[in-house]
C-alpha positions as CSV (number, residue, x, y, z in Angstrom):
1,M,-10.2,15.0,14.0
2,N,-13.5,13.0,12.8
3,I,-14.2,13.5,8.8
4,A,-16.2,12.4,6.3
5,I,-15.6,11.4,2.4
6,V,-18.5,12.4,-0.1
7,I,-17.5,10.5,-3.8
8,A,-19.5,11.0,-6.5
9,E,-20.1,7.8,-8.6
10,F,-20.3,9.6,-12.0
11,N,-16.5,8.7,-13.2
12,E,-15.7,6.0,-10.9
13,K,-13.1,4.6,-12.8
14,V,-11.6,8.6,-11.7
15,T,-13.6,8.6,-8.4
16,S,-12.8,5.1,-7.0
17,R,-8.7,6.5,-7.4
18,M,-9.4,9.5,-5.9
19,H,-11.1,7.7,-2.9
20,S,-8.0,5.4,-2.4
21,V,-5.5,8.6,-2.0
22,A,-8.2,10.2,-0.1
23,I,-7.8,7.0,2.3
24,E,-4.3,7.1,2.0
25,K,-3.6,11.0,2.9
26,A,-6.1,11.2,5.6
27,T,-4.2,7.4,7.6
28,E,-0.8,9.1,7.5
29,L,-2.3,12.4,9.0
30,K,-4.4,10.6,11.4
31,L,-7.6,11.9,10.8
32,N,-10.6,9.9,11.4
33,I,-13.1,8.7,8.6
34,K,-16.3,8.3,10.4
35,Y,-18.6,8.1,7.6
36,T,-18.0,7.1,3.5
37,C,-21.0,8.4,1.4
38,K,-21.3,7.3,-1.6
39,V,-23.9,9.8,-4.8
40,P,-24.8,9.1,-8.2
41,G,-23.2,12.6,-9.3
42,I,-21.8,15.7,-7.9
43,F,-24.6,17.3,-7.9
44,D,-26.1,15.0,-5.7
45,M,-23.9,16.1,-2.9
46,P,-25.4,19.2,-1.0
47,L,-27.6,16.7,0.7
48,M,-25.8,14.2,1.4
49,I,-22.9,16.5,3.0
50,D,-25.9,18.9,4.7
51,K,-27.0,15.2,6.4
52,L,-23.0,14.5,7.5
53,L,-22.8,17.7,9.1
54,Q,-25.8,18.1,11.6
55,K,-23.9,14.9,12.8
56,K,-22.1,15.6,16.2
57,D,-19.0,13.4,15.4
58,V,-18.4,14.8,12.4
59,D,-16.3,18.1,12.2
60,G,-15.5,17.9,8.4
61,I,-16.0,16.3,4.9
62,V,-13.7,16.1,2.0
63,T,-15.9,15.9,-1.6
64,L,-14.6,14.0,-4.4
65,G,-15.9,14.0,-7.9
66,A,-14.3,14.5,-11.1
67,V,-16.0,17.1,-13.8
68,I,-15.1,15.5,-17.7
69,K,-15.8,18.3,-20.9
70,G,-19.2,16.7,-22.8
71,Q,-20.0,18.2,-26.3
72,T,-21.9,21.4,-23.8
73,K,-21.8,23.1,-20.8
74,H,-23.3,20.8,-18.6
75,D,-20.1,20.1,-17.0
76,E,-19.9,23.8,-16.1
77,V,-22.8,24.5,-14.9
78,I,-23.2,21.2,-12.2
79,A,-19.7,21.7,-11.0
80,N,-20.5,25.8,-10.7
81,S,-23.6,24.9,-8.9
82,T,-22.1,22.1,-7.0
83,A,-19.4,24.3,-6.3
84,R,-21.9,27.0,-4.8
85,N,-23.8,25.0,-2.6
86,I,-21.0,23.4,-0.9
87,A,-19.6,26.1,0.6
88,K,-23.0,27.8,1.2
89,L,-23.1,24.5,3.6
90,S,-19.5,25.0,5.2
91,I,-20.6,28.3,6.3
92,K,-24.5,27.4,7.9
93,Y,-22.4,24.9,9.6
94,Q,-19.8,26.5,10.1
95,K,-17.3,23.6,9.6
96,P,-15.0,22.4,6.3
97,V,-16.3,21.3,3.6
98,T,-13.5,20.5,1.0
99,L,-13.6,21.0,-3.2
100,G,-11.7,17.9,-3.9
101,I,-13.4,17.9,-7.6
102,S,-11.9,18.2,-10.9
103,G,-13.4,20.1,-13.3
104,P,-14.4,21.6,-15.6
105,G,-13.6,21.8,-19.0
106,M,-11.4,19.3,-18.1
107,S,-11.0,16.1,-20.7
108,E,-10.1,12.6,-19.3
109,R,-7.1,12.3,-19.1
110,Q,-6.7,15.5,-17.6
111,A,-9.3,14.0,-14.7
112,Y,-6.5,10.8,-14.8
113,A,-3.3,13.2,-13.9
114,R,-5.1,15.2,-11.2
115,I,-6.1,12.5,-9.3
116,R,-3.4,12.5,-6.7
117,P,-3.2,16.4,-6.1
118,V,-7.1,16.5,-5.7
119,A,-7.3,14.7,-3.7
120,E,-4.8,15.2,-1.2
121,N,-5.2,18.5,-1.5
122,A,-9.1,18.2,-0.2
123,V,-7.9,15.7,2.7
124,N,-5.0,18.5,3.5
125,A,-7.4,21.1,3.3
126,V,-10.0,20.1,5.4
127,Q,-7.7,19.5,8.1
128,K,-5.7,22.8,8.1
129,I,-9.1,24.9,7.5
130,Y,-10.4,22.5,11.5
131,S,-7.4,23.4,13.1
132,E,-7.4,27.2,12.3
133,I,-11.0,27.5,13.4
134,K,-10.3,25.5,16.9
135,R,-6.8,27.9,16.7
136,I,-9.2,31.5,16.8
137,E,-12.6,29.4,18.8
């Protein structure tokens, strides 16, 4: 299975560690990482995901990001909008795009605690969904 990973640079101390965990998990599952793309923040992911899903050599995409609570509800708006757009792209192209984005509403400490589980779950999910799609085709 060929995958792409899209990583948000915002909260880079968290997302760079998520990326390392995702590579580790993809290697364990014998997934081929064809593309790794960085975007400024999670809100910027849908365009990159759209471009990657058009490629014939991409079977699925893992997204990695962390949305940490600020003083307003901006984190909720950004996370909800991004999740909705990612789901629409997955359906449009009939390829799995997993939501390896922690938050919203979490503190920086919670973001660090979620690095491994969120990144591992995103990689596991892309492989499992792809396998199920292939099984029913």
